N, C-alpha and C positions, 0 to 999 in steps of 0.2 A: 678325623674317621679314626674308629679303631682300626686297625691292621691285625691281620691275623700271619702265621709263619705257613710259608711254600716251599716245600724241597723239591727242587726239581735238578734232572739230571742233563745234561748237556754234551754234546760232541767237543771236544777240545777246541775245533776251530771256530763252534756257533760260541763258545764261551770268550776268544778271544776278540771276535767283533764286539762281542757286550763289552770287551772294554777298550776295547777300540775308541768305541760310541762315548764312553763315558770318558776317557781323557780327552776325548775331543771336544767335552765341556756341552755334550748336550742331555746329560744326566749325569744327576749328582751320582748313583748308584744304581748297581743293576736291580734293586728292586723297583726303582724306578723307571726304569727301561722298561722292568716285564709290566709292569702297572701302566705305561703306554702305550703298549701292545696290544693288553689287554681292552684300554678303553678304546681306540682306533679300530679294532675287531668289530670293538660293541656300535660303534657309529656307523661301523660299512654296515652291517647286520639292518640296522636304521633305515638307514639309506634303501641299502636294498628292497625291505620291505614295502618302505615309502613308494616306489618306482615301480613294485611288486602292483599295486594297491592301484595306484597312477593305471598302472596297461589294462588293470579288469575293470575300472569304472566306465560308466556307459558313455561319459562327454564326453569326446576330446576335445583337447584345449591344444591353441594350433599360439605358441607362442609369436605372435608378431613383434614388430614396434610397441603399437599400443595394449599388449600384450606386458609388458617387460613397464613402461611409462605406467601404469599405475600397478603394479607390483610398486616398483619402488614408488610409487608416492602415497600407497596402502604403510610402507614400509617407513617411511616419515611421517605419515601419522602416529606410528604406535611407538615410537619410538621420542616422540615430543608429550606423549604421555605421563 
């Protein structure tokens, strides 16, 4: 994927926090760290939107044991295709 340069100013304690995360082996660079934060934020927004859509739907779903069994079976069918 092509990349684009972005300059960000951070307080020193935030920069040290990023550097520590890189040193611990979780990230290859500050760019990798920031890209992960952005991806996680985007996923969080997507999840929030799905939850809101579910709450706004008119059909309530009660996640009982049968509900989860059906979900697992559907996932297995999808995975085997």
